[in-house]
PASEBA-1860 file (N, C-alpha, C; in nm, 3 decimals):
! residues 291
1> XXXXXXXX> 7.106/7.753/9.591/6.982/7.816/9.665/6.943/8.011/9.653 ~ 6.828/8.019/9.664/6.756/8.129/9.610/6.746/8.206/9.752 ~ 6.748/8.336/9.744/6.779/8.425/9.865/6.643/8.508/9.835 ~ 6.592/8.530/9.972/6.460/8.611/9.971/6.483/8.755/9.962 ~ 6.428/8.873/9.886/6.450/8.983/9.874/6.387/9.063/10.002 ~ 6.317/8.993/10.094/6.267/9.052/10.210/6.352/9.083/10.303 ~ 6.373/9.215/10.365/6.466/9.275/10.462/6.505/9.178/10.575 ~ 6.636/9.132/10.562/6.667/9.077/10.647/6.832/9.134/10.737
9> XXXXXXXX> 6.839/9.244/10.706/6.944/9.323/10.787/7.071/9.300/10.706 ~ 7.038/9.256/10.566/7.130/9.288/10.477/7.130/9.371/10.391 ~ 7.228/9.436/10.351/7.236/9.520/10.241/7.168/9.480/10.103 ~ 7.163/9.518/10.015/7.102/9.460/9.870/7.122/9.537/9.771 ~ 7.235/9.459/9.696/7.304/9.497/9.559/7.255/9.484/9.438 ~ 7.237/9.545/9.326/7.191/9.502/9.211/7.287/9.543/9.101 ~ 7.323/9.425/9.064/7.429/9.448/8.919/7.374/9.353/8.808 ~ 7.453/9.379/8.691/7.369/9.364/8.601/7.380/9.167/8.599
17> XXXXXXXX> 7.280/9.146/8.543/7.294/9.006/8.535/7.381/8.919/8.455 ~ 7.363/8.975/8.347/7.455/8.913/8.206/7.521/9.063/8.145 ~ 7.631/9.045/8.076/7.681/9.161/7.999/7.844/9.229/8.065 ~ 7.843/9.357/7.960/8.010/9.388/7.986/8.010/9.463/8.178 ~ 7.908/9.431/8.218/7.969/9.504/8.359/7.942/9.388/8.468 ~ 7.848/9.268/8.430/7.845/9.157/8.490/8.008/9.103/8.599 ~ 8.086/9.038/8.532/8.160/9.012/8.559/8.274/9.085/8.653 ~ 8.292/9.183/8.581/8.375/9.299/8.626/8.306/9.319/8.787
25> XXXXXXXX> 8.177/9.324/8.790/8.109/9.342/8.904/8.163/9.272/9.043 ~ 8.155/9.170/9.005/8.138/9.031/9.095/8.291/9.012/9.127 ~ 8.382/9.043/9.030/8.531/9.044/9.051/8.559/9.151/9.150 ~ 8.511/9.235/9.146/8.524/9.365/9.224/8.473/9.340/9.345 ~ 8.366/9.257/9.386/8.287/9.235/9.513/8.402/9.107/9.579 ~ 8.448/9.028/9.507/8.525/8.930/9.535/8.673/8.979/9.581 ~ 8.764/9.067/9.540/8.859/9.125/9.564/8.825/9.240/9.668 ~ 8.710/9.243/9.725/8.693/9.331/9.832/8.636/9.255/9.934
33> XXXXXXXX> 8.668/9.119/9.950/8.612/9.032/10.060/8.479/9.022/10.090 ~ 8.414/9.015/9.960/8.255/8.972/9.958/8.255/8.881/9.850 ~ 8.241/8.749/9.899/8.241/8.654/9.819/8.123/8.603/9.758 ~ 8.121/8.621/9.611/7.977/8.600/9.530/8.031/8.469/9.487 ~ 7.986/8.356/9.489/7.997/8.204/9.424/7.861/8.147/9.375 ~ 7.876/8.064/9.292/7.762/7.999/9.224/7.647/8.069/9.189 ~ 7.670/8.194/9.117/7.558/8.314/9.103/7.520/8.254/8.974 ~ 7.518/8.198/8.863/7.478/8.146/8.782/7.338/8.132/8.749
41> XXXXXXXX> 7.242/8.179/8.654/7.091/8.152/8.642/7.038/8.191/8.761 ~ 7.088/8.261/8.848/7.022/8.306/8.987/6.977/8.438/8.992 ~ 6.860/8.467/9.063/6.782/8.616/9.081/6.866/8.677/9.181 ~ 6.915/8.602/9.293/6.976/8.633/9.400/7.036/8.553/9.472 ~ 7.185/8.639/9.507/7.260/8.534/9.634/7.299/8.593/9.728 ~ 7.316/8.510/9.851/7.381/8.602/9.935/7.563/8.576/9.962 ~ 7.600/8.709/9.986/7.747/8.703/9.988/7.827/8.626/10.087 ~ 7.944/8.571/10.081/7.988/8.495/10.226/8.109/8.652/10.260
49> XXXXXXXX> 8.112/8.663/10.366/8.219/8.738/10.403/8.170/8.884/10.453 ~ 8.040/8.898/10.399/7.979/9.054/10.463/7.854/9.056/10.438 ~ 7.764/9.114/10.528/7.600/9.123/10.524/7.538/9.181/10.397 ~ 7.572/9.077/10.282/7.530/9.165/10.142/7.402/9.061/10.059 ~ 7.307/9.092/10.025/7.241/9.013/9.945/7.260/9.091/9.796 ~ 7.280/9.011/9.680/7.308/9.040/9.553/7.201/9.002/9.469 ~ 7.110/9.116/9.394/7.051/9.092/9.281/7.081/9.130/9.174 ~ 7.032/9.019/9.071/7.098/9.032/8.942/6.985/9.062/8.838
57> XXXXXXXX> 6.988/9.174/8.753/6.901/9.234/8.697/6.923/9.286/8.567 ~ 6.855/9.315/8.477/6.862/9.370/8.353/6.960/9.488/8.336 ~ 7.025/9.536/8.301/7.110/9.695/8.345/7.033/9.794/8.345 ~ 6.904/9.778/8.242/6.838/9.893/8.199/6.720/9.898/8.376 ~ 6.739/9.787/8.426/6.588/9.794/8.558/6.703/9.856/8.702 ~ 6.826/9.818/8.709/6.887/9.875/8.811/6.843/10.021/8.868 ~ 6.870/10.129/8.801/6.854/10.240/8.845/6.696/10.239/8.907 ~ 6.607/10.215/8.818/6.478/10.177/8.903/6.443/10.107/9.069
65> XXXXXXXX> 6.533/9.989/9.055/6.518/9.918/9.160/6.568/9.990/9.305 ~ 6.715/10.067/9.236/6.795/10.161/9.365/6.699/10.254/9.412 ~ 6.634/10.314/9.290/6.566/10.461/9.293/6.426/10.424/9.402 ~ 6.352/10.312/9.366/6.251/10.290/9.448/6.265/10.215/9.552 ~ 6.411/10.184/9.611/6.456/10.147/9.733/6.405/9.981/9.758 ~ 6.399/9.899/9.635/6.395/9.777/9.629/6.549/9.699/9.657 ~ 6.628/9.791/9.588/6.760/9.749/9.607/6.848/9.892/9.672 ~ 6.956/9.894/9.758/7.003/9.985/9.863/7.079/10.049/9.768
73> XXXXXXXX> 7.179/9.958/9.693/7.298/9.998/9.587/7.298/9.948/9.464 ~ 7.359/10.024/9.386/7.370/9.947/9.243/7.507/9.948/9.191 ~ 7.515/9.869/9.098/7.641/9.905/8.999/7.598/9.870/8.861 ~ 7.611/10.037/8.793/7.520/10.022/8.684/7.647/10.124/8.607 ~ 7.606/10.124/8.452/7.690/10.258/8.378/7.638/10.375/8.366 ~ 7.708/10.442/8.395/7.665/10.632/8.401/7.582/10.636/8.247 ~ 7.601/10.595/8.136/7.502/10.591/8.035/7.409/10.518/8.052 ~ 7.346/10.418/8.158/7.224/10.372/8.177/7.145/10.503/8.243
81> XXXXXXXX> 7.196/10.532/8.358/7.154/10.657/8.467/7.121/10.752/8.386 ~ 7.217/10.805/8.289/7.186/10.929/8.206/7.049/10.908/8.109 ~ 7.049/10.783/8.055/6.921/10.750/7.970/6.815/10.747/8.006 ~ 6.790/10.692/8.145/6.695/10.666/8.221/6.632/10.801/8.311 ~ 6.734/10.881/8.281/6.706/11.020/8.396/6.706/10.993/8.527 ~ 6.742/10.878/8.598/6.704/10.849/8.726/6.806/10.956/8.816 ~ 6.736/10.977/8.946/6.779/11.067/9.020/6.842/10.980/9.155 ~ 6.959/10.959/9.113/7.046/10.851/9.193/7.156/10.933/9.269
89> XXXXXXXX> 7.235/10.877/9.368/7.333/10.944/9.405/7.479/10.863/9.391 ~ 7.577/10.914/9.304/7.698/10.854/9.296/7.774/10.819/9.419 ~ 7.798/10.678/9.473/7.897/10.692/9.536/8.040/10.701/9.539 ~ 8.068/10.620/9.422/8.208/10.581/9.399/8.201/10.528/9.206 ~ 8.280/10.601/9.137/8.308/10.562/9.014/8.402/10.471/8.997 ~ 8.386/10.344/8.952/8.457/10.181/8.980/8.565/10.198/8.864 ~ 8.589/10.259/8.775/8.688/10.238/8.670/8.713/10.159/8.546 ~ 8.578/10.050/8.581/8.561/9.969/8.467/8.445/9.997/8.388
97> XXXXXXXX> 8.416/9.930/8.268/8.303/9.946/8.172/8.320/10.083/8.124 ~ 8.423/10.094/8.093/8.446/10.255/8.076/8.404/10.238/7.885 ~ 8.297/10.330/7.821/8.274/10.353/7.700/8.258/10.490/7.645 ~ 8.221/10.528/7.551/8.219/10.655/7.479/8.077/10.669/7.395 ~ 7.998/10.725/7.384/7.886/10.744/7.302/7.895/10.859/7.215 ~ 7.948/10.813/7.116/7.982/10.888/7.018/7.867/10.878/6.893 ~ 7.896/10.978/6.820/7.828/11.034/6.648/7.923/10.960/6.575 ~ 7.850/10.860/6.467/7.924/10.799/6.368/7.884/10.839/6.263
105> XXXXXXXX> 7.967/10.829/6.156/7.901/10.858/6.009/7.952/10.792/5.900 ~ 7.870/10.765/5.764/7.951/10.717/5.677/8.082/10.756/5.618 ~ 8.188/10.681/5.591/8.292/10.695/5.583/8.308/10.842/5.467 ~ 8.193/10.847/5.368/8.178/10.914/5.263/8.157/11.071/5.297 ~ 8.100/11.065/5.470/8.045/11.210/5.481/8.156/11.246/5.607 ~ 8.165/11.412/5.613/8.242/11.469/5.680/8.136/11.536/5.814 ~ 8.151/11.461/5.918/8.079/11.534/6.051/8.186/11.525/6.157 ~ 8.215/11.657/6.208/8.350/11.676/6.277/8.286/11.763/6.396
113> XXXXXXXX> 8.133/11.826/6.448/8.143/11.905/6.530/7.960/11.901/6.556 ~ 7.943/11.942/6.642/7.757/11.952/6.664/7.711/12.012/6.574 ~ 7.736/12.127/6.500/7.635/12.196/6.393/7.638/12.105/6.285 ~ 7.719/12.009/6.227/7.715/11.929/6.127/7.604/11.857/6.125 ~ 7.524/11.825/6.259/7.420/11.743/6.293/7.292/11.809/6.218 ~ 7.274/11.950/6.223/7.157/12.005/6.167/7.103/11.965/6.049 ~ 6.973/11.913/6.045/6.908/11.822/5.974/6.931/11.728/5.914 ~ 7.031/11.627/6.038/7.040/11.474/5.990/6.939/11.432/6.069
121> XXXXXXXX> 6.919/11.277/6.021/6.853/11.190/6.094/6.945/11.111/6.144 ~ 6.933/11.071/6.279/7.039/11.006/6.357/6.954/10.886/6.434 ~ 7.026/10.758/6.388/6.939/10.646/6.482/7.016/10.612/6.589 ~ 6.964/10.552/6.699/7.011/10.542/6.827/6.928/10.456/6.916 ~ 7.005/10.397/7.016/6.954/10.329/7.152/6.917/10.400/7.262 ~ 6.986/10.523/7.226/6.982/10.663/7.372/6.946/10.766/7.326 ~ 6.811/10.769/7.301/6.728/10.867/7.238/6.731/10.991/7.348 ~ 6.740/10.978/7.475/6.712/11.040/7.593/6.836/11.141/7.602
129> XXXXXXXX> 6.972/11.066/7.573/7.096/11.134/7.591/7.090/11.234/7.491 ~ 7.097/11.177/7.371/7.118/11.241/7.255/7.015/11.365/7.246 ~ 6.889/11.368/7.262/6.798/11.473/7.239/6.835/11.588/7.380 ~ 6.914/11.562/7.463/6.960/11.624/7.565/7.080/11.725/7.484 ~ 7.146/11.626/7.432/7.256/11.687/7.368/7.257/11.818/7.257 ~ 7.127/11.776/7.164/7.075/11.837/7.081/7.026/11.978/7.154 ~ 6.957/11.972/7.244/6.877/12.054/7.241/6.990/12.157/7.349 ~ 7.076/12.099/7.389/7.196/12.196/7.451/7.239/12.269/7.363
137> XXXXXXXX> 7.313/12.223/7.231/7.381/12.281/7.096/7.267/12.356/7.048 ~ 7.131/12.348/7.068/7.039/12.418/7.013/7.039/12.354/6.842 ~ 7.051/12.237/6.810/7.076/12.155/6.706/6.909/12.105/6.660 ~ 6.850/12.134/6.544/6.752/12.073/6.507/6.787/11.959/6.414 ~ 6.767/11.779/6.446/6.802/11.689/6.424/6.685/11.626/6.429 ~ 6.672/11.486/6.359/6.562/11.394/6.363/6.608/11.267/6.458 ~ 6.554/11.214/6.546/6.622/11.086/6.643/6.523/10.971/6.594 ~ 6.606/10.856/6.554/6.511/10.746/6.505/6.556/10.641/6.632
145> XXXXXXXX> 6.459/10.592/6.736/6.509/10.515/6.805/6.527/10.344/6.779 ~ 6.632/10.304/6.800/6.644/10.174/6.737/6.675/10.086/6.864 ~ 6.609/9.932/6.883/6.692/9.862/7.004/6.809/9.812/7.005 ~ 6.859/9.791/6.860/6.962/9.705/6.871/6.999/9.733/6.709 ~ 7.147/9.693/6.668/7.187/9.691/6.546/7.161/9.809/6.449 ~ 7.198/9.949/6.568/7.222/10.055/6.514/7.334/10.080/6.388 ~ 7.441/10.022/6.424/7.522/10.068/6.310/7.487/10.055/6.169 ~ 7.349/9.945/6.132/7.316/9.912/6.001/7.233/10.038/5.965
153> XXXXXXXX> 7.178/10.092/6.047/7.095/10.181/5.981/7.120/10.300/5.894 ~ 7.241/10.331/5.870/7.263/10.422/5.728/7.265/10.332/5.611 ~ 7.339/10.200/5.640/7.314/10.164/5.511/7.200/10.080/5.449 ~ 7.080/10.093/5.552/6.916/10.032/5.505/6.879/10.188/5.461 ~ 6.940/10.306/5.487/6.867/10.425/5.439/6.773/10.485/5.579 ~ 6.778/10.435/5.668/6.698/10.439/5.795/6.738/10.609/5.836 ~ 6.842/10.615/5.854/6.947/10.724/5.924/7.048/10.771/5.850 ~ 7.105/10.885/5.849/7.201/10.924/5.774/7.348/10.911/5.866
161> XXXXXXXX> 7.331/10.914/6.021/7.399/10.880/6.111/7.389/10.809/6.214 ~ 7.461/10.770/6.312/7.419/10.682/6.442/7.487/10.774/6.547 ~ 7.400/10.723/6.655/7.494/10.748/6.792/7.457/10.644/6.899 ~ 7.591/10.609/6.943/7.592/10.448/6.967/7.718/10.407/7.111 ~ 7.743/10.351/7.167/7.855/10.311/7.237/7.975/10.263/7.138 ~ 8.071/10.311/7.161/8.176/10.255/7.046/8.307/10.265/7.150 ~ 8.396/10.140/7.123/8.492/10.108/7.219/8.622/10.077/7.116 ~ 8.666/10.004/7.056/8.735/9.982/6.977/8.732/10.005/6.846
169> XXXXXXXX> 8.585/10.040/6.769/8.557/10.087/6.653/8.538/9.983/6.528 ~ 8.606/9.879/6.544/8.540/9.742/6.475/8.455/9.747/6.447 ~ 8.323/9.728/6.487/8.185/9.728/6.438/8.157/9.847/6.362 ~ 8.199/10.003/6.365/8.190/10.039/6.265/8.287/10.070/6.180 ~ 8.399/10.005/6.156/8.446/9.954/6.024/8.375/9.844/5.922 ~ 8.335/9.749/6.025/8.288/9.674/5.946/8.153/9.689/5.894 ~ 8.083/9.809/5.893/7.976/9.878/5.834/7.996/10.004/5.780 ~ 8.129/10.006/5.751/8.176/10.130/5.679/8.122/10.271/5.734
177> XXXXXXXX> 8.120/10.265/5.836/8.111/10.387/5.951/8.237/10.420/6.006 ~ 8.266/10.537/6.035/8.383/10.598/6.123/8.357/10.678/6.252 ~ 8.423/10.699/6.328/8.387/10.795/6.453/8.389/10.931/6.433 ~ 8.335/10.993/6.473/8.314/11.162/6.450/8.323/11.231/6.578 ~ 8.266/11.253/6.692/8.277/11.315/6.794/8.209/11.267/6.918 ~ 8.278/11.252/7.032/8.242/11.210/7.150/8.109/11.270/7.226 ~ 8.007/11.233/7.238/7.898/11.329/7.306/7.904/11.299/7.491 ~ 7.911/11.157/7.492/7.928/11.123/7.654/8.023/11.018/7.674
185> XXXXXXXX> 8.087/11.048/7.805/8.140/10.926/7.850/8.099/10.857/7.980 ~ 8.127/10.734/7.960/8.059/10.618/8.062/8.174/10.563/8.150 ~ 8.113/10.517/8.295/8.159/10.405/8.332/8.088/10.352/8.438 ~ 8.141/10.202/8.479/8.041/10.163/8.574/8.080/10.286/8.726 ~ 7.958/10.325/8.772/7.922/10.346/8.905/7.881/10.275/9.019 ~ 7.893/10.282/9.145/7.856/10.230/9.235/7.736/10.384/9.297 ~ 7.575/10.350/9.321/7.500/10.430/9.355/7.410/10.387/9.430 ~ 7.337/10.500/9.514/7.243/10.453/9.601/7.125/10.545/9.586
193> XXXXXXXX> 6.993/10.527/9.627/6.902/10.621/9.602/6.893/10.774/9.718 ~ 6.842/10.836/9.702/6.780/10.952/9.764/6.699/10.921/9.880 ~ 6.624/10.860/9.878/6.546/10.803/9.976/6.542/10.691/10.067 ~ 6.664/10.615/10.033/6.659/10.466/10.079/6.732/10.476/10.224 ~ 6.650/10.395/10.302/6.656/10.392/10.429/6.777/10.280/10.451 ~ 6.885/10.318/10.409/7.003/10.259/10.424/7.096/10.260/10.556 ~ 7.164/10.134/10.620/7.252/10.110/10.696/7.349/10.184/10.668 ~ 7.397/10.304/10.718/7.496/10.395/10.708/7.641/10.323/10.714
201> XXXXXXXX> 7.672/10.226/10.845/7.739/10.168/10.899/7.806/10.071/10.798 ~ 7.688/10.021/10.773/7.751/9.884/10.655/7.789/9.941/10.502 ~ 7.759/10.073/10.462/7.753/10.090/10.338/7.878/10.141/10.354 ~ 7.928/10.218/10.458/8.049/10.288/10.480/8.120/10.176/10.461 ~ 8.069/10.073/10.512/8.198/9.940/10.541/8.270/9.896/10.393 ~ 8.112/9.869/10.362/8.103/9.830/10.204/8.194/9.914/10.129 ~ 8.173/10.035/10.120/8.253/10.141/10.039/8.426/10.157/10.066 ~ 8.443/10.121/10.197/8.588/10.113/10.205/8.692/9.998/10.137
209> XXXXXXXX> 8.565/9.894/10.185/8.621/9.773/10.106/8.684/9.795/9.974 ~ 8.579/9.830/9.886/8.586/9.859/9.751/8.661/9.954/9.714 ~ 8.689/10.054/9.765/8.766/10.138/9.776/8.933/10.098/9.788 ~ 8.931/10.009/9.876/9.070/9.920/9.929/9.092/9.889/9.813 ~ 8.998/9.770/9.762/9.041/9.696/9.613/9.071/9.776/9.493 ~ 8.987/9.884/9.499/9.040/9.943/9.373/9.138/10.028/9.378 ~ 9.224/10.054/9.484/9.336/10.138/9.503/9.457/9.991/9.478 ~ 9.428/9.903/9.543/9.492/9.774/9.513/9.525/9.737/9.374
217> XXXXXXXX> 9.417/9.703/9.296/9.431/9.732/9.158/9.477/9.804/9.085 ~ 9.512/9.892/9.103/9.540/10.013/9.042/9.710/10.028/9.057 ~ 9.751/9.991/9.176/9.869/10.020/9.257/10.008/9.890/9.235 ~ 10.119/9.921/9.264/10.224/9.792/9.269/10.273/9.797/9.369 ~ 10.357/9.691/9.457/10.425/9.727/9.547/10.585/9.753/9.473 ~ 10.655/9.819/9.538/10.763/9.849/9.440/10.894/9.826/9.541 ~ 10.991/9.761/9.525/11.122/9.695/9.572/11.254/9.730/9.527 ~ 11.331/9.794/9.548/11.449/9.797/9.511/11.562/9.840/9.576
225> XXXXXXXX> 11.704/9.825/9.541/11.833/9.888/9.648/11.890/10.003/9.548 ~ 11.935/10.075/9.631/11.959/10.208/9.615/12.059/10.211/9.683 ~ 12.170/10.315/9.612/12.321/10.363/9.648/12.267/10.477/9.767 ~ 12.316/10.481/9.906/12.307/10.584/9.970/12.337/10.730/9.900 ~ 12.432/10.715/9.848/12.489/10.866/9.783/12.376/10.943/9.696 ~ 12.295/10.847/9.651/12.190/10.869/9.545/12.053/10.866/9.565 ~ 12.040/10.865/9.722/11.873/10.832/9.763/11.808/10.946/9.729 ~ 11.845/11.055/9.758/11.754/11.183/9.741/11.691/11.178/9.620
233> XXXXXXXX> 11.797/11.192/9.499/11.733/11.161/9.372/11.620/11.086/9.349 ~ 11.652/10.961/9.370/11.583/10.840/9.393/11.462/10.860/9.419 ~ 11.449/10.896/9.602/11.325/10.929/9.641/11.270/11.054/9.567 ~ 11.321/11.155/9.505/11.222/11.257/9.422/11.149/11.188/9.303 ~ 11.189/11.090/9.275/11.118/11.026/9.164/11.030/10.944/9.181 ~ 11.013/10.916/9.284/10.893/10.815/9.322/10.764/10.914/9.400 ~ 10.661/10.834/9.297/10.533/10.888/9.319/10.491/10.808/9.413 ~ 10.543/10.798/9.540/10.448/10.705/9.656/10.336/10.767/9.697
241> XXXXXXXX> 10.225/10.642/9.690/10.105/10.686/9.792/10.136/10.747/9.926 ~ 10.257/10.676/9.979/10.298/10.753/10.121/10.456/10.746/10.096 ~ 10.505/10.774/10.248/10.656/10.803/10.242/10.712/10.657/10.212 ~ 10.801/10.643/10.110/10.854/10.520/10.100/10.948/10.471/10.230 ~ 10.931/10.346/10.252/11.014/10.274/10.334/11.149/10.256/10.289 ~ 11.256/10.304/10.389/11.383/10.292/10.358/11.457/10.182/10.463 ~ 11.551/10.117/10.409/11.607/9.973/10.523/11.734/9.966/10.494 ~ 11.850/9.921/10.560/11.976/9.886/10.582/12.012/9.785/10.507
249> XXXXXXXX> 12.133/9.764/10.457/12.150/9.628/10.338/12.265/9.625/10.429 ~ 12.362/9.457/10.426/12.482/9.411/10.470/12.584/9.521/10.370 ~ 12.560/9.583/10.270/12.654/9.668/10.217/12.599/9.806/10.284 ~ 12.700/9.856/10.331/12.672/9.977/10.381/12.649/10.085/10.310 ~ 12.689/10.069/10.165/12.697/10.207/10.080/12.554/10.179/10.022 ~ 12.443/10.073/10.042/12.312/10.021/9.986/12.215/10.029/10.093 ~ 12.085/10.098/10.041/11.972/10.039/10.093/11.886/10.033/10.052 ~ 11.758/9.948/10.107/11.657/9.879/10.034/11.541/9.989/10.045
257> XXXXXXXX> 11.520/10.011/9.911/11.363/10.089/9.918/11.243/10.033/9.866 ~ 11.133/10.056/9.957/11.009/9.986/9.908/10.886/10.099/9.920 ~ 10.818/10.077/9.816/10.721/10.233/9.785/10.586/10.133/9.721 ~ 10.497/10.180/9.737/10.373/10.187/9.682/10.384/10.280/9.513 ~ 10.335/10.220/9.440/10.290/10.326/9.316/10.219/10.269/9.233 ~ 10.178/10.404/9.135/10.063/10.375/9.048/10.126/10.246/8.932 ~ 10.037/10.191/8.930/10.059/10.046/8.830/10.112/10.105/8.702 ~ 10.040/10.204/8.666/10.020/10.289/8.520/10.198/10.336/8.474
265> XXXXXXXX> 10.263/10.389/8.595/10.350/10.454/8.584/10.490/10.343/8.575 ~ 10.467/10.229/8.592/10.598/10.191/8.635/10.722/10.176/8.526 ~ 10.643/10.136/8.442/10.799/10.115/8.306/10.876/10.287/8.297 ~ 10.768/10.360/8.324/10.825/10.482/8.288/10.913/10.530/8.391 ~ 10.883/10.499/8.500/10.945/10.496/8.632/11.087/10.407/8.637 ~ 11.088/10.302/8.636/11.187/10.184/8.632/11.318/10.272/8.512 ~ 11.296/10.323/8.441/11.443/10.413/8.363/11.471/10.483/8.453 ~ 11.401/10.605/8.482/11.446/10.691/8.542/11.530/10.656/8.712
273> XXXXXXXX> 11.481/10.519/8.776/11.531/10.477/8.873/11.656/10.424/8.842 ~ 11.654/10.344/8.738/11.784/10.265/8.713/11.900/10.366/8.663 ~ 11.833/10.503/8.596/11.963/10.624/8.562/12.021/10.661/8.708 ~ 11.944/10.649/8.789/11.981/10.741/8.924/12.056/10.608/9.015 ~ 12.065/10.509/8.954/12.135/10.415/9.003/12.071/10.257/9.096 ~ 11.950/10.274/9.099/11.886/10.160/9.165/11.888/10.062/9.089 ~ 11.918/9.933/9.127/11.938/9.802/9.133/11.857/9.704/9.209 ~ 11.818/9.575/9.076/11.768/9.520/9.188/11.587/9.518/9.181
281> XXXXXXXX> 11.518/9.596/9.087/11.391/9.634/9.090/11.317/9.541/9.101 ~ 11.223/9.542/9.169/11.105/9.449/9.203/10.956/9.500/9.199 ~ 10.872/9.456/9.103/10.727/9.481/9.139/10.645/9.392/9.155 ~ 10.578/9.412/9.300/10.454/9.294/9.322/10.319/9.345/9.314 ~ 10.215/9.243/9.296/10.087/9.265/9.322/10.050/9.303/9.454 ~ 9.941/9.396/9.488/9.870/9.395/9.612/9.773/9.362/9.578 ~ 9.701/9.303/9.683/9.589/9.231/9.695/9.459/9.274/9.746 ~ 9.504/9.382/9.872/9.440/9.475/9.924/9.494/9.574/9.994
289> XXX> 9.460/9.705/10.040/9.527/9.817/10.025/9.449/9.899/10.131 ~ 9.461/9.923/10.268/9.380/10.017/10.336/9.471/10.134/10.347 ~ 9.389/10.283/10.308/9.482/10.380/10.315/9.516/10.434/10.479
END
């Protein structure tokens, strides 16, 4: 079923129809209790569990739709916003879709800093971001705008260098290019327009759900047994979001300690806890978490 974009009281959220941010955006919504199902090949759908209509667009069109008020909110990369020069309010950085826009050069050419770009021809799909960088650094260089396959420009003699999105660098290596330096770092963000007549209560409710889902994804629930005589040392090691829970056990010399900890620090933390006498260390995923 298709849904009208006419105002029905729901929030309207624009996300990428296909591409690197699409699946992650839908996953985030589902984890936030805003269920999006059967959306393939549709222009818009209504969510279950929250008054929200999702509009599926090309990523380049999202900033304009949000800025013009066609959509109340959007999930889009910071690189797209910067390239379009859109005047939007960033409500939340979402932690996925991270990438770097970098200068890359042929393997035989040394390009290490901005001044090395002087007099060079640079191919890119992001001419505005690059132009602002060159202007800021007071560098004179020629920009060649390409819509795709930027990495082949040096081998074709179209440009000396390229400026493009780089993740693993595999595509660069395939084309005998190497990373030089980063100009712009980007990730997916939740945005709104400055003039949108958005329902603030609904927006704050959605934002709270998203923040809860993001916190849960980056956190884990830690459980362990700890000797009472070393409890202070163990507690000092815990980077808990809140004060840990301590409960008695059948063994009077032990207590159970429960805490929420950052997922990224678990393995570093586990060894320190074991050294302090902790045992039975268990790590569990968190479905959602409201601070």
